N, C-alpha and C positions, 0 to 999 in steps of 0.2 A: 877453222882455218887449218890448212895442211901444214904439218911440221916437217920441214926438210931435213931435220936431224934425227928422225926416227930410224930405227935399225934397218928397216927394209929399204929406205931411201939410200942409206949408206951402202947397203949390199948392191943395189942397182948401180951406184956410182963406183963400185969396186973398191971402196974404202975399207970394207970388211969382207973377208973371203967367205965363200959358201961352197958346199958340195953340190955343184950344178948337175941337174938332170936334163934340162932343156932350156935353151935361150934363143930368142931372136930379137929383132929391134923393138918389139912391143910387149913381150912377156918374159918372165924368168921363173923357172921351177927348180927347187933345190931341196935337199934333205933337211928335215927338221933336226935341230941340234939336241932336242929333248923329245925323242920319239915316244908316241903313245901306242904304237903298234909296230909290228915287224917292218912294215913299209909305212913311212910317214913323210910325205912330200908337201911342201908349201908351194903354192902358185900365186904369183903376183903380176899385175899389169905394171908396166913401167911408167904409167901415168901417175900424176900426183893426186891420188884420190884416197879419201879417208876410210870409206866403208862401201858396202854394196850399193846403197842408195846414191852415194856420190859418184861411184863408177858408172851407174846407169844414167844419171843426170848429166855428167860432164863428158863422157866418152861417146864417140860416134857409134852408130849401130854396127859398123864394120869392125871396130875395135872390140866391142862386146862379143860379137860372133867369133872373132879371131881368138879371143881369150878362151872361150868355152870349147872351141874346136881344138885348141892347144891342150886343154884339160883332157879331152878325149884321146889325143895323140899320146900324151904322157901315160894315161891308163893303159893303152896298148903297149907302149914301150916297157912299162913295169910288169906286163903280162898278168894283170889282175882282172881283166874284163870278165873272164869266165868264172873265176872263183869268187868274185865280188869285192866290193870296196865301199867306203863311205866318203862322202864329200861334205865338209863342214865349213861354214863361214860365220864367224861371230861378229856382231855389230853392237857397239855401245857398251855402256856399263852393265846393264842387265843381261846382255848377251855375252859378257865376259871377254870382250875384245881387249887384247893386251897391247897390240901394236896398231897405232892409228894410220894404217895403210891397208886398203882393201886387199884381202888375201883369202885363199881357200886352203883347206887341209885335205889331202887325199890320204886315206888310211886303208891298208889292206895287208894281204899276206898271212892273215890269221882271222879266226872268228872274232868279231869285235862286239 
């Protein structure tokens, strides 16, 4: 069951501030507060979904495509397409998922 009190849900509701990179009515991208690379951005759908599987199962194909096209747009805006980047999504305990809201990490700006 989705936890409406997780930190990303609070960020979406603007109860907790973030350093926003890109936002629209369906997605939010912001800088990670504990970066693991020179560039470290988190991307989340605004849907109440726990992990990748939940996102794929509960969201429309249009929302899934919109999310990943937004990832691509953010990569261009960060100017890391040519130099390279890493996209990571952790799921569950064995995947070391810390926040129970589907999200991706975009890391770049240096050799990772």
